[in-house]
C-alpha positions in Angstrom: 13.4 -3.9 28.6 14.2 -1.3 25.9 17.8 -1.0 24.9 20.0 1.5 23.1 19.8 5.3 23.1 16.2 6.4 23.6 15.6 10.1 22.9 12.9 11.4 25.2 12.6 15.0 23.8 13.8 18.3 25.2 17.4 17.2 25.1 16.8 14.2 27.3 18.2 10.9 26.3 18.5 7.5 28.2 21.0 4.8 27.4 20.5 1.1 28.2 23.1 -1.5 27.4 23.4 -5.2 28.1 27.1 -5.8 28.8 28.1 -8.1 31.7 31.7 -8.5 30.6 33.3 -5.0 31.2 34.0 -3.8 34.7 33.5 -0.1 33.7 31.6 1.5 30.9 31.3 5.2 30.0 29.4 7.0 27.3 31.7 9.2 25.2 29.7 12.0 23.7 31.4 13.5 20.6 31.0 17.2 20.4 33.2 20.3 20.4 34.7 19.1 23.6 34.1 15.4 24.0 32.4 14.4 27.2 32.9 11.1 29.0 30.1 10.1 31.4 30.2 6.9 33.5 27.2 4.5 33.3 25.6 2.9 36.3 25.7 -0.9 36.5 22.5 -2.6 37.4 21.1 -6.1 37.6 21.3 -8.7 34.9 24.4 -7.3 33.3 22.6 -4.0 32.3 24.2 -0.6 32.4 22.1 2.6 32.4 22.5 6.4 32.1 20.2 9.4 31.7 21.6 12.6 30.2 20.3 16.1 29.6 21.3 18.6 26.9 21.9 15.8 24.4 20.1 16.2 21.1 19.3 14.2 17.9 22.3 14.0 15.6 24.7 13.7 18.5 27.3 10.9 18.0 28.6 8.7 20.7 30.7 5.6 21.6 30.7 3.3 24.6 34.1 3.2 26.3 34.9 -0.2 27.8 37.1 -0.5 30.9 38.5 3.0 30.3 40.2 2.1 27.0 38.3 0.5 24.1 35.8 2.5 22.1 32.9 0.6 20.6 29.6 1.6 18.8 26.3 0.8 20.5 25.3 -2.8 19.7 21.7 -1.4 19.6 22.7 1.7 17.6 19.8 3.2 15.6 22.2 4.8 13.1 25.8 4.2 12.0 26.4 7.2 9.6 30.1 6.4 9.3 29.9 2.6 9.0 30.4 -0.3 11.3 33.5 1.1 13.1 32.3 4.7 13.4 30.2 6.3 16.2 26.6 5.7 16.8 24.1 8.5 16.3 21.1 9.5 18.5 17.9 9.5 16.5 14.6 11.2 17.3 12.0 8.7 16.0 9.1 11.0 16.9 9.7 13.7 14.4 8.6 11.7 11.3 5.0 12.5 10.4 3.2 9.3 9.5 0.2 9.3 7.2 -0.9 5.7 7.5 -3.2 6.1 10.4 -6.0 4.1 8.9 -3.7 1.3 7.6 -4.9 -2.2 8.7 -2.4 -4.3 6.8 -2.9 -7.1 4.3 -4.0 -10.5 5.6 -1.4 -13.2 4.9 -3.7 -15.2 2.8 -4.3 -12.3 0.4 -0.7 -11.3 -0.1 1.1 -11.4 -3.4 4.7 -10.8 -2.3 7.5 -9.2 -4.2 11.0 -9.8 -2.8 13.7 -7.2 -3.5 17.2 -6.2 -2.6 17.4 -2.4 -2.0 20.8 -2.0 -3.7 20.1 -4.1 -6.8 16.5 -3.0 -7.4 17.5 0.3 -9.0 20.4 2.2 -10.4 20.7 4.4 -7.3 20.1 1.5 -4.9 18.4 3.4 -2.2 15.0 3.6 -0.4 13.6 6.5 -2.4 14.2 4.6 -5.7 11.8 1.9 -4.5 9.1 4.5 -3.8 9.3 5.6 -7.4 8.5 2.1 -8.6 5.7 1.3 -6.2 3.0 2.4 -8.6 4.2 0.0 -11.3 4.3 -2.9 -8.8 0.7 -2.0 -7.8 -0.4 -2.0 -11.4 1.0 -5.6 -11.6 -1.1 -6.7 -8.7 1.6 -6.8 -6.0 0.3 -5.9 -2.5 3.3 -6.8 -0.3 7.0 -6.0 -0.7 9.6 -8.1 1.1 12.9 -6.3 1.6 16.1 -8.2 2.1 18.0 -7.3 5.4 18.9 -3.7 5.9 20.7 -3.9 9.3 24.0 -2.1 9.0 26.7 -4.2 7.4 30.3 -3.4 6.5 30.9 -1.5 3.3 28.2 -0.3 0.9 27.1 -3.5 -0.9 26.1 -6.9 0.6 23.1 -9.2 0.5 22.4 -8.0 4.0 23.0 -11.3 6.0 26.3 -9.9 7.2 24.7 -7.2 9.3 26.2 -6.4 12.7 23.9 -3.6 13.9 20.3 -5.0 13.8 18.7 -1.7 14.9 20.5 0.5 12.4 19.3 1.2 8.9 22.1 0.5 6.3 23.7 4.0 5.7 24.3 3.4 2.0 20.5 2.9 1.5 19.4 6.0 3.3 18.7 7.6 6.7 16.1 6.1 9.1 13.5 8.6 8.1 14.0 7.7 4.4 13.1 4.1 5.3 10.1 5.3 7.2 9.1 7.3 4.1 9.3 4.1 2.0 7.0 2.3 4.5 4.6 5.2 4.7 4.3 5.5 0.9 3.9 1.8 0.6 1.0 1.8 3.1 -0.6 4.7 1.3 -0.7 2.6 -1.9 -2.0 -0.5 -0.2 1.3 -2.4 0.2 2.3 -4.4 3.3 6.0 -4.2 4.0 7.8 -7.4 5.1 11.4 -7.0 6.4 13.9 -9.8 6.4 15.8 -9.9 9.7 18.8 -12.0 10.9 18.5 -13.5 14.4 20.7 -16.6 14.1 24.2 -15.0 13.4 26.0 -11.7 12.8 28.4 -10.7 10.1 32.2 -11.0 10.5 33.3 -7.4 10.1 32.4 -4.8 12.7 31.1 -7.6 15.0 31.8 -6.4 18.5 29.1 -8.3 20.4 31.6 -10.4 22.3 33.3 -7.3 23.8 30.1 -6.7 25.7 28.8 -10.1 26.8 28.0 -13.7 26.0 25.8 -12.8 22.9 27.0 -16.0 21.2 26.6 -19.6 22.1 29.7 -21.6 21.3 27.7 -24.8 21.3 25.6 -23.9 18.3 27.0 -22.8 14.9 25.5 -21.7 11.6 27.1 -22.0 8.2 28.0 -18.3 8.7 29.5 -18.4 12.2 28.5 -18.8 15.8 24.8 -18.7 16.7 23.4 -16.2 19.1 23.0 -17.4 22.7 19.3 -17.9 23.4 19.5 -20.8 25.9 22.7 -20.5 27.8 23.8 -18.2 30.7 22.4 -14.7 30.1 20.3 -16.2 27.3 17.2 -14.3 28.6 19.0 -11.0 28.1 20.2 -11.9 24.6 16.6 -13.0 23.8 15.4 -9.6 25.0 17.9 -7.8 22.6 16.4 -9.5 19.6 12.8 -9.4 20.7 13.2 -5.7 21.3 14.6 -5.5 17.8 11.5 -7.1 16.3 9.2 -4.9 18.3 11.3 -1.9 17.2 10.7 -2.6 13.5 6.9 -3.1 14.1 6.4 -0.1 16.4 8.9 2.5 15.3 9.0 1.8 11.5 5.4 0.4 11.1 6.7 -2.8 9.5 3.9 -5.2 8.9 5.8 -8.5 9.0 9.2 -9.9 9.7 10.7 -12.9 7.9 13.6 -14.8 9.6 15.7 -17.9 9.1 14.4 -20.3 11.8 16.4 -23.5 11.5 18.9 -22.8 14.3 16.5 -20.8 16.5 14.6 -23.8 17.9 17.1 -24.1 20.8 17.0 -26.6 23.6 14.8 -24.9 26.2 11.1 -25.7 27.0 10.2 -22.4 25.5 12.1 -21.8 22.2 13.1 -18.3 21.3 10.7 -18.5 18.3 7.8 -19.1 20.6 8.7 -16.2 23.0 9.1 -13.9 20.0 5.6 -15.0 18.8 4.2 -14.3 22.2 5.7 -10.8 22.4 4.6 -10.0 18.9 1.0 -11.1 19.7 1.1 -8.8 22.8 2.1 -5.8 20.7 -0.6 -6.7 18.1 -3.2 -6.6 20.9 -1.8 -3.3 22.3 -1.7 -1.6 18.9 -5.0 -3.2 17.7 -3.1 -4.3 14.5 -2.0 -7.7 13.4 1.8 -7.9 13.1 3.0 -11.0 11.3 5.9 -13.4 11.6 7.1 -15.6 8.8 10.1 -18.0 8.7 12.3 -19.8 6.3 13.0 -23.3 7.4 14.4 -26.3 5.6 12.9 -28.7 8.2 9.4 -28.9 6.8 8.2 -28.6 10.4 4.5 -27.8 10.6 4.8 -26.9 14.3 6.3 -23.5 13.2 2.9 -22.3 12.1 0.6 -24.1 14.5 -1.0 -21.9 17.2 0.7 -21.8 20.6 1.0 -23.8 22.8 0.9 -26.8 20.4 3.1 -24.9 18.0 5.3 -21.9 17.8 2.6 -19.5 16.6 4.2 -18.1 13.4 1.9 -16.9 10.7 3.6 -18.4 7.7 6.7 -20.2 6.6 8.5 -20.5 3.3 8.0 -23.8 1.5 11.2 -24.7 -0.2 9.9 -28.1 -1.4 7.5 -26.3 -3.8 10.4 -24.5 -5.4 12.6 -27.6 -5.6 9.7 -29.7 -7.1 8.9 -27.3 -9.9 12.5 -26.3 -10.6 13.8 -29.8 -10.9 10.8 -30.9 -13.0 11.3 -28.0 -15.5 15.1 -27.9 -15.6 15.9 -31.6 -15.1 18.7 -30.6 -12.8 19.9 -33.3 -10.4 22.7 -31.5 -8.6 22.6 -30.9 -4.8 19.2 -31.1 -3.2 17.5 -31.4 -6.6 18.5 -35.1 -6.4 15.4 -35.6 -4.2 13.1 -34.0 -6.7 12.4 -34.0 -10.4 9.3 -36.1 -11.1 5.8 -34.9 -11.8 4.8 -36.8 -8.7 6.8 -34.4 -6.5 5.2 -31.4 -8.0 1.7 -32.8 -7.7 2.4 -33.5 -4.0 3.8 -30.0 -3.5 0.8 -28.3 -5.2 -1.7 -30.4 -3.3 -0.1 -30.4 0.2 2.8 -28.0 0.3 5.5 -30.1 1.8 6.8 -33.0 -0.3 8.9 -34.7 2.4 6.8 -35.7 5.4 9.3 -37.6 7.5 10.7 -39.4 4.4 14.2 -40.3 3.5 16.2 -37.8 1.6 19.1 -39.0 -0.6 20.7 -35.5 -0.4 20.5 -35.2 3.4 20.9 -38.9 4.0 18.2 -38.9 6.7 14.5 -38.5 7.0 13.0 -35.1 7.4 9.7 -33.2 7.4 6.3 -33.6 9.0 2.7 -33.8 7.9 1.1 -30.4 7.1 -2.4 -31.8 6.6 -3.7 -29.4 9.3 -1.7 -26.4 7.8 -4.0 -23.9 6.0 -2.6 -22.8 2.6 -2.3 -19.2 3.8 0.5 -20.4 6.1 2.8 -21.5 3.3 4.8 -19.1 1.0 5.7 -20.6 -2.4 7.9 -19.4 -5.2 9.7 -20.6 -8.4 12.6 -18.1 -7.7 14.0 -16.2 -4.7 17.3 -14.6 -3.7 18.8 -17.8 -2.5 17.7 -20.1 -5.3 19.0 -17.6 -7.9 22.0 -16.1 -6.1 23.5 -19.4 -4.9 23.9 -20.7 -8.4 27.5 -20.4 -9.6 26.5 -17.8 -12.2 23.6 -16.2 -10.3 21.4 -17.4 -13.2 17.7 -16.8 -13.2 15.1 -19.3 -14.5 14.7 -17.1 -17.6 18.2 -18.2 -18.7 17.6 -21.9 -18.0 14.2 -22.9 -19.4 12.2 -22.0 -22.5 9.6 -19.2 -22.5 6.7 -21.6 -22.3 8.1 -23.1 -19.1 8.5 -19.6 -17.6 4.8 -19.0 -18.1 3.9 -22.5 -16.7 6.1 -21.9 -13.6 4.4 -18.6 -13.0 1.0 -20.2 -13.2 2.0 -23.0 -10.8 2.9 -20.4 -8.2 0.2 -17.8 -8.7 -2.7 -20.1 -9.3 -1.7 -22.3 -6.3 -3.8 -22.0 -3.0 -0.7 -20.7 -1.2 0.9 -17.3 -0.6 2.9 -16.5 -3.8 6.3 -14.8 -3.7 8.0 -13.3 -6.8 11.7 -12.4 -6.9 12.4 -9.0 -8.3 12.5 -9.1 -12.1 11.1 -12.5 -12.7 7.8 -11.0 -13.8 9.4 -9.8 -17.0 12.2 -12.4 -17.4 15.0 -10.2 -16.2 18.2 -11.3 -17.8 20.7 -9.8 -15.2 22.0 -12.4 -12.8 21.7 -12.0 -9.1 25.3 -12.7 -7.9 26.7 -12.9 -4.4 28.4 -9.6 -3.5 30.2 -8.1 -0.5 32.4 -5.1 0.2 34.4 -6.1 3.3 37.6 -4.2 3.9 39.7 -7.0 5.4 41.7 -8.8 2.7 41.9 -12.0 4.8 38.2 -12.0 5.3 37.6 -11.5 1.5 39.8 -14.4 0.8 37.9 -16.6 3.2 34.6 -15.5 1.7 35.9 -16.3 -1.8 37.1 -19.8 -0.7 33.8 -20.5 0.9 31.8 -19.6 -2.2 34.0 -21.8 -4.3 33.7 -24.7 -1.9 29.9 -24.4 -1.3 28.6 -23.2 -4.6 31.5 -23.6 -7.2 31.3 -19.9 -7.8 33.8 -18.5 -10.2 32.9 -14.8 -9.8 34.6 -12.7 -7.1 32.0 -11.5 -4.6 34.1 -8.4 -3.7 34.4 -7.2 -7.3 32.0 -4.3 -7.8 31.1 -5.8 -11.1 29.3 -8.6 -9.3 27.1 -6.0 -7.7 26.6 -3.8 -10.8 25.8 -6.8 -13.0 23.1 -7.8 -10.5 21.1 -4.6 -10.9 17.7 -4.8 -12.7 17.3 -3.6 -16.2 13.9 -2.2 -15.4 13.3 -0.7 -18.9 13.3 -4.3 -20.3 9.8 -4.7 -19.0 8.4 -2.4 -21.7 9.5 -4.3 -24.8 9.2 -7.7 -26.6 8.7 -10.9 -24.8 9.6 -9.2 -21.5 6.5 -7.1 -21.8 4.4 -10.1 -22.8 5.5 -12.0 -19.7 4.8 -9.0 -17.5 1.2 -8.8 -18.9 0.9 -12.6 -18.4 1.9 -12.3 -14.7 -0.6 -9.4 -14.3 -3.3 -11.7 -15.8 -2.5 -14.6 -13.5 -2.5 -12.4 -10.4 -5.9 -11.2 -11.3 -7.1 -14.8 -11.5 -5.9 -15.7 -8.0 -8.5 -17.9 -6.2 -10.3 -16.4 -3.2 -10.7 -18.0 0.2 -14.0 -19.7 -0.7 -12.5 -21.1 -3.9 -9.4 -22.4 -2.1 -11.5 -24.2 0.4 -13.3 -26.0 -2.4 -10.1 -27.0 -4.2 -10.0 -30.5 -5.8 -7.2 -32.0 -7.8 -7.6 -34.3 -10.7 -4.4 -36.1 -11.6 -3.3 -37.3 -15.0 0.0 -38.7 -13.7 0.9 -40.7 -16.8 0.5 -37.5 -18.8 2.4 -35.2 -16.4 -0.8 -33.1 -16.3 -2.7 -31.7 -13.4 -6.2 -30.2 -13.2 -7.1 -28.0 -10.3 -10.8 -27.3 -9.7 -11.6 -24.2 -7.6 -15.4 -24.7 -8.0 -15.9 -21.8 -10.4 -12.4 -21.9 -12.0 -10.5 -24.8 -13.4 -6.8 -24.7 -14.2 -5.2 -27.3 -16.5 -1.3 -27.4 -16.2 0.7 -29.6 -18.5 4.3 -30.5 -17.7 4.6 -32.8 -20.7 6.9 -31.9 -23.6 4.3 -33.2 -26.0 0.7 -32.3 -26.8 -1.7 -34.4 -24.8 -5.5 -35.0 -25.0 -7.7 -35.3 -21.9 -11.4 -35.5 -21.2 -12.6 -32.8 -18.8 -14.6 -33.5 -15.7 -16.5 -30.3 -14.9 -19.5 -29.2 -12.9 -22.7 -28.6 -15.0 -22.8 -25.5 -17.1 -20.7 -23.8 -19.8 -17.1 -23.0 -19.0 -15.4 -20.1 -20.8 -11.7 -20.2 -21.7 -10.1 -17.1 -20.1 -6.4 -17.9 -20.4 -4.3 -20.1 -22.6 -0.6 -19.7 -22.3 0.0 -21.3 -25.7 -1.9 -18.6 -27.6 -0.1 -16.3 -30.0 -0.9 -13.2 -27.8 1.3 -14.8 -25.1 4.1 -15.6 -27.6 3.0 -19.2 -27.6 3.0 -21.7 -30.5 -0.7 -21.2 -31.1 -3.8 -23.3 -30.2 -7.3 -24.0 -31.5 -9.1 -24.7 -28.2 -12.8 -23.9 -28.2 -13.8 -20.8 -26.4 -16.4 -22.7 -24.3 -16.3 -26.3 -22.9 -18.6 -28.5 -20.9 -18.3 -31.6 -18.8 -17.0 -34.6 -20.8 -15.5 -32.5 -23.6 -12.0 -33.5 -24.8 -9.3 -30.9 -25.2 -5.8 -31.0 -26.6 -3.3 -29.4 -24.2 -0.1 -28.0 -25.7 3.3 -28.9 -24.2 4.4 -26.9 -21.1 1.2 -24.8 -21.0 -1.6 -23.7 -18.7 -5.3 -23.3 -19.6 -7.9 -21.6 -17.3 -11.6 -21.9 -17.6 -14.3 -20.1 -15.6 -18.0 -21.0 -15.1 
């Protein structure tokens, strides 16, 4: 069942609202002379109303029990912020130009994660459009946008959203977001949107005035979880399933990414499975594959197994891959890195994806994980950096400020030459120096103090998240990509993306392990990648298929700002090579 204000054209608009708590609900239309029209209560806690002579741009509130004014929980636009009126939007007026767009298969994606506000000086949707051509030149074919659901204030990571259907007003209008998607599709980019279905932000959160949207039994680190399995859980599920279909259908989004850990629930059919079913139905109806990806810390292979054995998601983030390579290169042992740090962990991550397969974690103090031996590589998203792993460090520090330049190139190769779906975090491709700090702009002083305390307790953060400097310091210095080592690294990333193995090569992958040397050789049939995590130069004898193999990339060469190397341009089976510390060498037949 569709919810919110649906503009039908010709001044006709229908309103649908799930709100079993109030005894009386009116729609208050804000115009020259405000109009108050009672809604009709139906079954299942839904209220409905059809109006004539109501046009796009009209603002409205719901009035509860004749007194309290609240914005629409399913508002499509909050032009005056989280406490202001909702606005009726005509979604049919935008002229799409992506009629032939078929999307990018998950296994062929090279994803670029970005935050709208920090990606550019202006921090809006149009500014992203202006940089799409440079991302395409790099080899990116999918952009993943951190949450844009309306939150309080004008700066936030996006996970404090309280209006899931409304585009954040400080980023632009709904049609400006559509323009970004349209322009992305015209250039061959898939668009992935990060959505939040496990909790809502603290300010402007009026869900509980309408009904039992939250389940007091389940909590997240950020507040109560939404009610997907209790009384009226079907209607709450419908609210968020409609939200997912709304992004796919109305905004032409290609994929959604969501945090899945608290969404398993206790019912025979988890919310995630029902969401997957409804998404598949829309895909069939539209003759276009819409994708679902999830972030999960559980290492649960069921997430991406087809229904009914699994939950039917198309991919999930693989945090183990990040932890393995980060701990190996940085030698950090704080927090969850205590479970990682050896070459053995990285080898396992590169070979299988998950490191912990129902094994004991010293950090968690219990076993976790499951075998992913039946999980195709195109169902795992890997990375050496992302918004969480950078932004949750006390100083928001990027890998470029932690490890030497040679290690940066090696980590890039480990991600981009892996058989999995690679994800880059904005700026990593040119060693961006700006931190990515945690920032908010709540208006409630008590709430700001609580956020400040929480960051100190959980992440030892010493920077004030409400200070606008935290936001401004997080903005990319895009011009850096055109000079010095930043430009060299950018070109190195471009080279690596061009060498990504195809599906046939991934299927033929074999791993040769020189564990005592902290050195891994990955053979993709016609391409061989040698990665050394040793801090000293090591000599190995190559095992190669017959023929001459040409060296096409060596990260230690001077052209890549390396120390220099004298490796032969061609090698054959049985040849011995000297591999420089923290380097990658690629040969092709």
